[in-house]
N, C-alpha and C positions, 0 to 999 in steps of 0.2 A: 497401587500397583506401579512399579517403576517402568518408565518407558525405555525401550531398548534403542540404542543407536543403530542406525542403518550401517550395514557392513559394505554395501556396494557403493561404487563411486558415481553411478549414473543417476538420472532423475527418478524421483519417487513416483509411485502410481498416481498419487494426487497431483503432482506437478504435470504429469503427462495428461491426465484427465482434464484438468483445468486449462492446460494449453490447447487441447483440442476444442474445448468449449469456446475459448476466446477466438480461436482460429475460425470456427464456424460463424460466430457472431460478427467478427470483422469482415469476413468474406461476404456475409449477408448485407452488412451495412455498405460495403463497397459496390456490391452488385446492383443495389437499388438505383444508383445513378442520380439521386436527387441532391447532389453536392453543389455548393456555391462555387467551388473551385472548378474552372473550366478544364484544367489539366486532368483532374480526377474524372470528370464527366466524359472526357474524350478517350479515356483508356479503359480497357478491360484488364483488371488487376487480379492476379491469382495470389493466393496466400497458401503456399504449400506447407508451411510449418510455423508454429509459435512455440517458443521455449520460455518457460516460466522460471523465475528465480525461486530458490527454496522457500522464501517467505511469501511467495505469490504476489509481490508488490510490483514486479517489473515483468513485462511481457515483451520479449524480443521477437518481432514479427518479421519473418522472411518473406519478401514480396517480389513479384516479377510481373511487369506488364506483358500482355499477350504479344508474342513475337519477340520479346526481349529488347525492343528498342525503346528509346527515351527513358531509360531508368533514372538518370540524374534528375530531370524535371519531376518525375513521378515521386521520387523519394523526397524532394524538396516540398512538393505539394502535400504529401502525407505528413511531413513534419509540421507544416504550417497549419494543418487541419487536425492535428492529433487530439486536441481538446474535444472537438466535436465527435471524433471517432471513439475517444475514450468514453464519452457520455453514452454513445450508442452501444458500446460493448457492455457498459455497466447496466444499461437498461435490459439487456438480453441475458446476461449471466449474473446469477445471484451470488455475490461474494461480499465479504465484510467490507472491503474497500475496492474501488476500481483500480486495476493495475495501470501503472505508467506504461505507455506504449512506446517502444523504440523500433524504428524501421531499418531493416538491412536488406541489401540485395541478396536474393536467393541464388546461390551458385551451384545448387544440386544438378540443374540441367546441364551446365557447363561441365561439371565433373562426370556426369553420365556420358556426355558426348566424348570426353577425353578417354574414358574407360572403353567405350565402344571402338574408338579409333585404335586404341592400344591392342584390343583383342583382334582387330582385323589387320594388324601389321603383318608383313610377310614373315618375320621371325617367329611370331606366336603361331601363325597358321602352320608354318613348317614344323614347329615343335609339337603341335597338336596332331598333325598328320603322322609324325614319327611315333607318338604315343599310341595312336590307333593301330599302326602296323605292328608294334610290339605286342599289344593285347591280342591281335589276331593270331600271331605266331605262337603265343603262349597257350592259346585255347586249342590249338591243333595238336 
C-alpha cells in the first residue's frame, strides 16, 4: 500500500502527540526540583509548548520561569543541563531515540498581553460600541 503525502502544512497528529508527551515528561522532570544546578532549583519553570520536528529527533521546548523574570539565566541553565533532561525525557517517553532538546523563551504570554491591550484600546472599544448600536437599530 502506498503512503499518501500529507496535504496540510501544519504538524501531523503524531508530532502533536509526541510533543505533548515530551512536554509532560519535561515539566515533570523540572518540577521535581532535584537538580544539581542551583538556577533550576531556585525557579519554577513552566513548559507551555513543545514542538517536534517531522522526524521526531528535535524537540523545541518553549519555557518560561514563573513570573517571567530571569529568563536568560534559566535558558543558560537548561542548555547546560540538557543532557540530563534528555535522559529524563527518554526514561519517561518510549521513543526509538531520545529527541535533542532545544530551549526557547515562550512568548505566548507576551503576545496574549499585547492582544488584550489592543482589544482594550479606546479605538477598538469605540468600534465595538458602534457595532452594538448598529445591531440594536437593525433588530428594531
